[in-house]
C-alpha positions in Angstrom: -136.7 -0.5 35.4 -132.9 -0.5 35.5 -131.1 -1.8 38.6 -129.5 0.9 40.7 -125.8 0.8 41.3 -125.0 0.2 45.0 -124.3 3.6 46.7 -125.1 5.6 43.6 -127.9 7.8 42.5 -127.8 6.7 38.9 -129.1 3.5 37.3 -127.0 0.8 35.7 -127.5 1.1 32.0 -126.1 -2.2 30.9 -125.6 -5.6 32.5 -122.7 -7.4 30.9 -123.4 -10.9 29.4 -122.5 -13.5 32.0 -123.6 -11.4 34.9 -126.9 -11.0 36.7 -127.9 -8.4 39.4 -128.8 -10.0 42.8 -129.3 -7.7 45.8 -128.0 -4.7 43.9 -124.7 -6.5 43.0 -123.3 -7.9 39.8 -123.0 -11.7 40.3 -121.4 -14.1 37.8 -123.9 -16.4 36.1 -121.8 -19.5 35.8 -123.6 -21.0 32.8 -123.2 -17.9 30.7 -119.6 -17.4 32.1 -118.8 -20.9 30.8 -120.1 -19.9 27.4 -117.8 -16.8 27.3 -114.8 -18.8 28.4 -115.4 -21.4 25.8 -115.9 -18.8 23.1 -112.5 -17.3 24.0 -110.9 -20.7 24.0 -112.4 -21.5 20.6 -111.3 -18.2 19.2 -107.8 -18.6 20.4 -107.6 -22.0 18.9 -108.3 -20.5 15.5 -112.1 -20.5 15.1 -113.9 -17.4 13.8 -116.0 -15.4 16.2 -119.2 -16.7 14.7 -118.1 -20.3 14.7 -116.9 -20.0 18.3 -120.3 -18.7 19.4 -122.2 -21.3 17.5 -120.1 -24.0 19.1 -121.6 -23.0 22.5 -125.1 -22.6 21.1 -125.3 -18.9 20.5 -126.3 -17.3 17.2 -124.6 -13.9 17.0 -122.9 -11.6 14.5 -119.2 -11.2 14.3 -119.5 -7.7 16.0 -121.7 -9.0 18.8 -119.3 -11.8 19.8 -116.4 -9.4 19.5 -118.1 -6.9 21.9 -119.0 -9.7 24.3 -115.4 -10.8 24.8 
């Protein structure tokens, strides 16, 4: 079952990577947030999306990493 948006009748369809739903609210998951920050840092330093994700232990496609950040 999808979590309900606070004060809304519709369900949340997607929980962004780096967040978790606690008590009906999106809360930052610090471990995953660190991964996203590091991927951004790696990409800005010249790494490819795939290499940047692999550096933090994630195996993803180019498009998957691009959508995540």
